[in-house]
Each structure stands twice: as structure tokens, then as C-alpha cells.
C-alpha positions as CSV (number, residue, x, y, z in Angstrom):
1,M,83.6,-100.8,-23.8
2,G,84.1,-101.8,-20.2
3,A,82.1,-100.6,-17.2
4,A,84.8,-98.0,-16.2
5,M,84.8,-96.4,-19.7
6,R,81.0,-96.4,-19.8
7,R,80.8,-94.5,-16.5
8,I,83.5,-92.0,-17.5
9,Q,81.7,-91.3,-20.8
10,A,78.3,-90.9,-18.9
11,G,79.8,-88.5,-16.4
12,N,81.3,-86.5,-19.3
13,A,78.0,-86.2,-21.0
14,L,76.1,-85.2,-17.9
15,T,78.7,-82.5,-17.0
16,A,78.5,-81.2,-20.6
17,F,74.8,-81.0,-20.3
18,G,75.1,-78.7,-17.3
19,I,77.8,-76.6,-19.0
20,G,75.6,-76.2,-22.0
21,F,73.0,-74.3,-19.9
22,T,75.5,-71.4,-19.3
23,V,78.2,-71.3,-22.1
24,P,76.2,-69.5,-24.7
25,F,74.8,-66.9,-22.3
26,L,77.7,-65.9,-20.1
27,Y,78.5,-62.8,-22.1
28,I,74.9,-61.7,-22.0
29,Y,74.6,-62.5,-18.3
30,V,77.6,-60.4,-17.2
31,A,77.3,-57.6,-19.7
32,Q,73.6,-57.1,-20.0
33,V,71.7,-58.9,-17.2
34,R,74.0,-57.7,-14.4
35,G,74.6,-54.5,-16.3
36,L,78.3,-54.6,-16.0
37,G,79.2,-53.9,-19.7
38,S,81.3,-55.7,-22.3
39,M,84.7,-55.1,-20.5
40,A,83.4,-56.8,-17.4
41,A,82.3,-59.7,-19.5
42,T,85.7,-59.8,-21.1
43,S,87.3,-59.8,-17.7
44,A,85.2,-62.8,-16.6
45,F,86.3,-64.8,-19.7
46,V,89.9,-63.9,-18.9
47,A,89.5,-65.0,-15.3
48,F,88.4,-68.4,-16.5
49,A,91.6,-68.9,-18.4
50,V,94.0,-67.2,-15.9
51,S,92.9,-69.5,-13.1
52,A,93.6,-72.5,-15.4
53,L,97.1,-71.1,-16.2
54,V,97.9,-71.2,-12.5
55,A,96.5,-74.7,-11.9
56,L,97.5,-76.7,-14.9
57,P,101.3,-76.5,-14.7
58,L,101.1,-78.6,-11.5
59,T,98.2,-80.8,-12.6
60,G,100.1,-83.2,-14.8
61,R,102.6,-84.3,-12.2
62,V,99.8,-84.8,-9.6
63,I,97.9,-86.9,-12.1
64,D,100.9,-89.1,-12.9
65,R,101.8,-89.5,-9.2
66,R,98.4,-89.8,-7.5
67,G,96.2,-91.0,-10.4
68,P,93.4,-89.1,-12.2
69,V,90.4,-90.1,-10.0
70,P,91.1,-87.8,-7.0
71,V,92.0,-85.0,-9.4
72,V,88.7,-85.2,-11.2
73,I,86.7,-85.3,-8.0
74,G,88.5,-82.3,-6.5
75,A,88.1,-80.3,-9.7
76,A,84.4,-81.1,-10.0
77,V,83.7,-79.9,-6.4
78,A,85.6,-76.6,-7.1
79,A,83.8,-76.1,-10.4
80,S,80.4,-76.7,-8.7
81,A,81.1,-74.0,-6.1
82,G,82.2,-71.6,-8.7
83,A,79.1,-72.1,-10.9
84,L,76.7,-71.7,-8.0
85,S,78.5,-68.6,-6.8
86,L,78.5,-67.1,-10.3
87,G,74.8,-67.5,-10.6
88,L,74.3,-65.6,-7.4
89,S,76.8,-62.8,-8.0
90,T,75.8,-59.3,-8.9
91,G,79.1,-57.3,-8.7
92,I,82.3,-57.5,-10.7
93,V,84.5,-58.8,-7.9
94,P,82.3,-61.8,-6.9
95,I,81.8,-62.6,-10.5
96,L,85.5,-62.7,-11.1
97,L,86.2,-64.8,-8.0
98,S,83.5,-67.2,-9.1
99,A,84.9,-67.4,-12.6
100,L,88.4,-68.2,-11.1
101,A,87.0,-71.2,-9.2
102,L,84.9,-72.4,-12.1
103,G,87.6,-72.0,-14.7
104,A,90.2,-73.8,-12.6
105,G,87.9,-76.7,-11.9
106,Q,86.9,-77.1,-15.5
107,A,90.4,-76.9,-16.8
108,V,91.9,-79.4,-14.4
109,M,89.1,-81.9,-15.2
110,Q,90.2,-82.1,-18.8
111,P,93.6,-83.7,-18.6
112,A,92.5,-85.9,-15.7
113,L,89.5,-87.3,-17.6
114,A,91.7,-87.7,-20.7
115,T,94.2,-89.7,-18.7
116,M,91.3,-91.9,-17.3
117,I,90.3,-92.6,-20.9
118,V,93.9,-93.6,-21.8
119,W,94.1,-95.9,-18.8
120,C,90.8,-97.5,-19.7
121,S,91.5,-98.0,-23.4
122,T,93.9,-100.0,-25.5
123,P,96.0,-98.7,-28.4
124,A,93.4,-100.3,-30.7
125,T,90.4,-98.6,-29.1
126,R,91.8,-95.3,-28.0
127,T,90.9,-93.3,-31.2
128,R,87.3,-94.3,-31.0
129,A,87.2,-93.8,-27.2
130,F,88.2,-90.1,-27.6
131,A,85.8,-89.7,-30.5
132,L,83.0,-91.1,-28.3
133,Q,84.0,-88.8,-25.5
134,F,83.7,-85.8,-27.8
135,F,80.4,-87.0,-29.2
136,M,78.9,-87.4,-25.8
137,Q,80.3,-84.1,-24.6
138,N,78.8,-82.2,-27.5
139,L,75.5,-84.0,-27.3
140,G,75.1,-83.0,-23.7
141,L,76.4,-79.5,-24.5
142,G,73.9,-79.0,-27.3
143,I,70.9,-80.3,-25.5
144,G,71.8,-78.1,-22.5
145,G,72.2,-75.1,-24.7
146,L,68.9,-75.7,-26.5
147,I,67.0,-76.1,-23.2
148,G,68.8,-73.2,-21.6
149,G,67.9,-70.9,-24.5
150,Q,64.2,-71.5,-23.8
151,I,64.6,-70.9,-20.1
152,V,66.7,-67.8,-20.2
153,D,65.0,-64.4,-20.0
154,E,67.1,-61.2,-19.9
155,S,64.4,-59.5,-17.9
156,R,64.6,-62.1,-15.2
157,P,68.1,-62.6,-13.5
158,A,66.6,-65.5,-11.6
159,S,66.4,-67.5,-14.8
160,F,70.2,-67.2,-15.2
161,T,70.7,-68.2,-11.5
162,L,68.7,-71.3,-12.3
163,L,71.0,-72.2,-15.2
164,F,74.1,-71.8,-13.1
165,G,72.5,-73.9,-10.4
166,I,71.8,-76.7,-12.8
167,E,75.5,-76.6,-13.9
168,A,76.7,-76.8,-10.3
169,V,74.6,-79.9,-9.7
170,M,75.9,-81.6,-12.8
171,F,79.5,-81.1,-11.6
172,L,78.6,-82.9,-8.4
173,V,77.0,-85.7,-10.4
174,L,80.3,-86.1,-12.2
175,A,82.2,-86.4,-8.9
176,G,79.7,-89.0,-7.7
177,V,80.0,-91.1,-10.9
178,I,83.8,-91.0,-10.9
179,L,83.8,-92.2,-7.3
180,T,82.2,-95.4,-8.5
181,V,84.8,-96.0,-11.3
182,R,87.2,-98.9,-10.8
183,M,90.2,-98.1,-12.8
184,P,92.0,-101.1,-14.6
185,H,95.1,-100.2,-12.6
186,A,95.6,-97.7,-9.8
187,P,99.4,-97.4,-9.3
188,S,100.8,-96.5,-6.0
189,I,102.8,-93.3,-5.7
190,K,106.0,-95.3,-6.0
191,D,104.9,-97.0,-9.2
192,A,103.5,-93.8,-10.7
193,V,106.7,-91.9,-10.4
194,P,108.7,-92.3,-13.6
195,R,111.9,-94.2,-13.1
196,D,113.7,-92.1,-15.7
197,A,115.3,-89.2,-13.8
198,S,114.8,-86.9,-16.8
199,Q,111.1,-87.2,-16.2
200,T,111.1,-86.2,-12.6
201,G,110.9,-82.8,-10.9
202,G,111.1,-79.7,-13.0
203,S,112.9,-81.6,-15.8
204,A,109.6,-83.1,-17.0
205,W,108.7,-79.8,-18.5
206,K,112.2,-79.4,-20.0
207,R,111.9,-82.8,-21.6
208,L,108.5,-81.9,-23.1
209,L,109.8,-78.6,-24.5
210,E,112.7,-80.4,-26.1
211,H,110.2,-82.7,-27.9
212,K,109.9,-80.9,-31.3
213,A,106.8,-82.7,-32.5
214,M,105.0,-82.1,-29.2
215,V,106.0,-78.4,-29.2
216,K,104.6,-78.0,-32.8
217,L,101.4,-79.8,-31.7
218,L,101.1,-77.4,-28.8
219,V,101.5,-74.4,-31.1
220,L,98.9,-75.8,-33.5
221,G,96.5,-76.7,-30.6
222,F,96.8,-73.1,-29.3
223,V,95.8,-71.7,-32.7
224,I,92.9,-74.2,-33.1
225,F,91.5,-73.4,-29.7
226,F,91.9,-69.7,-30.2
227,A,90.1,-69.7,-33.5
228,C,87.3,-72.0,-32.3
229,Y,86.5,-72.3,-28.6
230,G,88.1,-69.0,-27.6
231,Q,85.5,-67.3,-29.9
232,F,82.5,-69.5,-29.3
233,E,82.2,-68.3,-25.7
234,S,83.2,-64.6,-26.3
235,G,84.1,-62.9,-29.5
236,L,81.7,-64.8,-31.8
237,A,78.8,-64.3,-29.3
238,A,79.6,-60.6,-29.2
239,F,79.7,-60.4,-33.0
240,G,76.4,-62.2,-33.3
241,T,74.5,-60.1,-30.7
242,E,76.1,-56.7,-31.6
243,A,76.8,-56.8,-35.3
244,A,74.4,-59.4,-36.6
245,G,71.5,-58.7,-34.2
246,I,71.3,-62.4,-33.1
247,S,68.9,-63.0,-30.1
248,P,69.9,-65.1,-27.1
249,S,67.5,-67.9,-28.2
250,T,69.2,-68.0,-31.6
251,L,72.6,-68.4,-29.9
252,G,71.1,-71.5,-28.3
253,F,69.9,-72.8,-31.7
254,A,73.4,-72.1,-33.1
255,L,75.0,-74.3,-30.4
256,A,72.4,-77.0,-31.1
257,A,73.3,-76.8,-34.8
258,N,76.9,-77.3,-33.8
259,T,76.0,-80.3,-31.8
260,G,73.7,-81.6,-34.6
261,A,76.5,-81.5,-37.1
262,I,78.8,-83.5,-34.7
263,V,76.0,-86.0,-34.0
264,V,75.4,-86.6,-37.7
265,A,79.0,-86.5,-38.8
266,Q,81.1,-87.9,-36.0
267,F,81.2,-91.6,-36.8
268,V,81.0,-91.1,-40.5
269,V,84.0,-88.8,-40.2
270,L,85.8,-91.2,-37.9
271,K,85.9,-93.9,-40.6
272,L,87.5,-91.5,-43.0
273,V,89.9,-90.0,-40.5
274,E,91.2,-93.4,-39.3
275,K,92.5,-94.0,-42.8
276,R,94.0,-90.6,-43.5
277,R,97.1,-88.7,-42.3
278,R,96.3,-86.8,-39.2
279,S,98.2,-83.7,-40.3
280,R,96.2,-83.5,-43.5
281,V,92.9,-84.0,-41.6
282,I,93.8,-81.0,-39.4
283,A,94.8,-78.9,-42.4
284,L,91.4,-79.7,-44.0
285,V,89.7,-78.5,-40.8
286,G,91.5,-75.2,-41.2
287,L,90.0,-74.8,-44.7
288,I,86.5,-75.7,-43.5
289,W,86.7,-73.1,-40.7
290,T,87.9,-70.5,-43.2
291,V,84.5,-71.0,-45.0
292,A,82.7,-70.8,-41.7
293,W,84.2,-67.4,-40.8
294,I,83.3,-66.1,-44.3
295,I,79.7,-67.1,-43.8
296,A,79.7,-65.5,-40.3
297,G,80.8,-62.3,-42.0
298,F,77.8,-62.4,-44.2
299,S,75.5,-62.6,-41.2
300,G,76.9,-59.3,-40.0
301,L,76.8,-57.3,-43.2
302,G,73.1,-56.3,-42.7
303,H,72.2,-56.7,-46.4
304,G,69.7,-59.5,-45.8
305,S,66.8,-60.2,-43.5
306,A,67.1,-61.1,-39.8
307,M,66.2,-64.6,-40.8
308,M,69.0,-64.8,-43.3
309,A,71.5,-63.5,-40.7
310,A,70.3,-66.1,-38.2
311,A,70.6,-68.8,-40.8
312,A,74.1,-67.8,-41.7
313,F,75.1,-67.6,-38.1
314,I,73.7,-71.1,-37.4
315,T,75.5,-72.4,-40.5
316,T,78.8,-71.1,-39.1
317,Y,78.4,-73.1,-35.9
318,A,77.4,-76.2,-37.9
319,L,80.6,-75.9,-40.0
320,F,82.6,-75.6,-36.8
321,G,81.0,-78.8,-35.6
322,I,82.1,-80.7,-38.7
323,G,85.7,-79.5,-38.1
324,E,85.5,-80.5,-34.4
325,A,84.2,-84.0,-35.4
326,M,87.3,-84.4,-37.5
327,L,89.6,-83.2,-34.7
328,S,88.2,-85.3,-31.8
329,P,89.7,-88.6,-33.0
330,T,92.9,-86.8,-34.1
331,L,94.3,-84.4,-31.5
332,A,93.9,-86.2,-28.2
333,P,95.1,-89.7,-29.4
334,L,98.1,-87.9,-31.0
335,V,99.0,-86.3,-27.6
336,A,98.9,-89.8,-26.0
337,D,101.0,-91.3,-28.8
338,L,103.7,-88.7,-28.3
339,A,103.8,-89.0,-24.5
340,P,106.7,-91.0,-22.9
341,E,105.8,-93.8,-20.5
342,G,104.7,-92.3,-17.1
343,S,104.1,-88.8,-18.6
344,V,100.6,-89.1,-20.1
345,G,99.2,-86.8,-17.4
346,Q,102.0,-84.3,-18.0
347,Y,101.4,-84.2,-21.8
348,N,97.6,-84.0,-21.4
349,S,98.0,-81.2,-18.9
350,A,100.4,-79.3,-21.3
351,F,97.8,-79.6,-24.1
352,A,95.1,-78.4,-21.8
353,L,97.3,-75.6,-20.7
354,V,97.7,-74.2,-24.3
355,K,93.9,-74.5,-24.6
356,Q,93.5,-72.3,-21.6
357,M,96.1,-69.9,-22.9
358,A,94.0,-69.6,-26.1
359,L,90.9,-69.1,-24.1
360,A,92.6,-66.4,-22.1
361,L,93.4,-64.5,-25.3
362,G,90.2,-65.4,-27.0
363,P,88.1,-62.6,-25.3
364,L,90.4,-60.1,-26.9
365,G,88.2,-60.6,-29.9
366,V,85.1,-59.2,-28.0
367,P,85.9,-55.5,-28.8
368,L,86.6,-56.4,-32.4
369,G,83.5,-58.6,-32.7
370,A,81.3,-56.0,-31.2
371,G,82.9,-52.8,-32.5
372,V,84.9,-53.6,-35.7
373,P,83.0,-56.7,-37.0
374,M,84.5,-57.0,-40.5
375,L,88.1,-56.7,-39.2
376,Y,87.2,-59.4,-36.7
377,I,86.1,-61.7,-39.5
378,G,89.2,-61.0,-41.5
379,V,91.5,-61.8,-38.7
380,F,89.9,-65.2,-38.1
381,V,89.8,-66.1,-41.8
382,T,93.6,-65.6,-41.7
383,V,94.0,-67.6,-38.5
384,S,92.0,-70.5,-40.0
385,L,94.3,-70.6,-43.0
386,G,97.2,-70.6,-40.6
387,I,95.8,-73.8,-39.0
388,A,96.1,-75.6,-42.4
389,W,99.7,-74.4,-42.8
390,L,100.8,-75.3,-39.3
391,A,99.2,-78.8,-39.6
392,L,101.2,-79.6,-42.7
393,R,104.4,-78.5,-41.0
394,L,103.6,-80.7,-38.0
395,G,103.2,-83.7,-40.3
396,K,106.9,-83.4,-41.2
397,Q,107.8,-84.0,-37.5
398,L,105.7,-87.1,-37.0
399,S,106.6,-90.7,-37.7
400,A,104.7,-92.5,-40.5
401,V,102.6,-94.4,-37.9
402,Q,102.0,-91.3,-35.7
403,D,100.6,-89.4,-38.7
404,K,98.7,-92.4,-40.1
405,P,97.9,-95.0,-37.4
406,S,96.1,-97.3,-39.9
407,L,99.6,-98.4,-41.1
408,L,99.6,-100.6,-38.0
409,G,96.2,-102.0,-38.6
410,S,94.3,-99.1,-36.9
411,R,96.5,-99.3,-33.8
412,V,97.8,-96.1,-32.3
413,V,101.3,-96.2,-31.0
414,A,100.9,-95.7,-27.2
415,Q,104.3,-97.2,-26.7
416,G,105.9,-95.0,-29.3
417,A,108.3,-93.2,-27.0
418,K,109.8,-96.6,-26.0
419,A,110.9,-97.1,-29.6
420,G,113.1,-94.0,-29.4
421,S,114.2,-92.8,-32.8
422,E,111.7,-94.9,-34.6
423,V,108.8,-92.8,-33.2
424,G,110.6,-89.5,-33.5
425,E,111.8,-90.1,-37.1
426,P,109.9,-87.7,-39.3
427,V,107.8,-88.8,-42.2
428,G,109.5,-86.4,-44.5
429,A,107.8,-84.5,-47.3
């Protein structure tokens, strides 16, 4: 791993550490500490995603034209301002405005950092580079959540202000680290603009939407993010605190269990995933998450002790972590494999956009999680089974090498789009 990649991964980890201080506690902060209620908390989560929906459609083209470095720096500064403001806000309007800035900054960072990893890796190292990124992100996220859970005190709003302040500082650290990165190549604006006229202007989105495999991957990605991250930060937290009686500190331990599962499983899973069809790996994740939601349902039944409920809730997060470890070397490299030359930023931004759309709708689970908990569990058991079905359908749209990169000696096909029909040719049954 080169110096540029090491700095990118370190910046990712430190930023995740800061985010971990606030992610598990945002619902509690808005709804209970600031006394604004569950609907205000839901609105804050929606604001995160809505801001991203506005910013991301333009982000990909900027990345491909200007390069990812200035995009990361600008997004980090915006996110830092949003985090600090959120920790100081007491009313619904300033909280929503802060969430808009924080959400946009975090969302724009994702495709820009992913593009930096693509530029700093080779087809042979890209799968492991994305797996390492995910590993470092979750390590930072888990440690931050664990420490934050010990600092946070619902009776002291200042403790939440401290958490958001730490998050703001970490975003600025990311900007500083990225400023020191020397990219392997930094194309000029002229070189960065695709020469293929069909990839310029508004037709870039049209070209992407005509790419059947990518469209199916976007649909699958939406469902995955809706069933996992969209619930981590809203509906599942509401279910745990309202239906299962989980304390804020237990939420921190659950996030730590999620990270622990990733830390233990990531590179063991990587060796298995590299030799398997990506579509079948994703389908298996859907089945694992089905079990996770069933266990979460047990924690809310109220038939056992508080300790049993907490153990079941923590187990749910751990099972989600195993699934995430399987997805990290699968989804992001597949997006890069499907992207035509000069459109990596566009494809990464599109994938980040569907994630934010899922996060925008994810908070709709809050009223169900808090008010109709067993219906909430039933819905997401069904959604998780849907992930398995969609993954198998996607597999039929991928070429043999896209679905199973080990066929080319563990090389992913970054140049796949150049091969035309060879890459687009489905595997078949």
C-alpha cells in the first residue's frame, strides 16, 4: 500500500471515530435531551438525506472533472460546521439547518473518497483496498461509539455538545490529511472530461440509466441501505429504546459489537468472498440479516429479562456486522467494474445517491419501531429476504468475471466497459 492510500485510509478511520461519537445518540439527543419529540428526530434524519439528494446529482461530474481531492476537502469543512452547529442547537429550525449541512458534507465525501481509492489502487488490489477502508471506518466508528456511550448523559446536554464538537474536529482532521495526499495522477480539466460525447453533460445520467446491470445494482443497493444503515441510525434505535427498553449505553455497546464482528470477520470473510460469485455473497447477506431481524424481534417481546433483551439487541448488531463485512469487498468494487472510463466519479455518486435516498426513507421506520414494534420487525424480515432475491436477479446481468473476479486471477475488471459486449454479456442462469 502506497503513502497516498495509507493517508486516505487513516483519514477515513479518524473521521469515522468522530462520527461514532454521535451516530447512536442522535435520536435521543433530538427527541429527549432537547425535548423535541420523535417527529422532530425523524425530521432531522430526513434532513440529513434530503441535503444529500440535492448535492449528489452534481457531485459525480465535479469529481470526474476537477478530481476528488478538492471535493473531499470542501465536504469535510461543511460537515464540520454542521456538526458543531448541531451540538449547540436547541430548537427545531437550527437543528434541521445543521443537519442539512452535516448530511450534505458526509454524503459528498463518500463518492469522492471512493474515487480516490480507485485512483490509488490497481485492479489487483482494489477489492482489498475497499475491504480495508470499510474495516478502518468501522473500527473508528465502533471505538467512537463505545467511548461516546460512556460520556453521554441525558441529564447533561453539554455532554452531547462535547460529542458533536469532537466530530467537528475529526472532519477538519480529514481535510488536513487529504491536503497532504499526492495522488498518482491528477488530470487537468481537459483530460478529466470524457472524450465520448455520450458521457458529457446531462447524457451521463442517461447513459448510466440505460446500463441495466448498474440500474439493478442501484435498486439492490437502495434496499440494502434501507434495511441496514437507514435503520441503524433511526428506526432500530427507536425500537431498542422504546420497545425493548435499551439504555443509551447499551446502544453504544451494540455498535461496538457491530464493529467487533467486522474486526474479527473482515479478512476471514474476504478470503471466502474473493473466490465466490458476488451475487450469491449478497444473497447470503440477505439471509443473515433476516436472522438478525428475528433476533431483534425477540428483544422487544418483553418475555425475558432486561439482560436477555440487551443481549439479543447486541447480537442483532453483530450479525449486521458480519453481513457488512461480506458486502464491503463486493459492492464498491462492483460499482468501479461497471463504470465506463472517465465516469468512476459519476457511478460512485449515483451509488451514494441511492444510499442517501434509502436514508431519507429509513426514518419512516421510527413510528413503527417505537409504536408498532412487531410490525416493524415483520417488514424488515421481508425486506431482508428481498435482498437475497434481488441479488440473484442481478447476477444474471453480470458478466462471468464481474460476478466472480477470481476467474481472472483475483483481478477485478476496471477496464470492463472498454470491452463492450464482453463485459455486458450476462452470465446466464
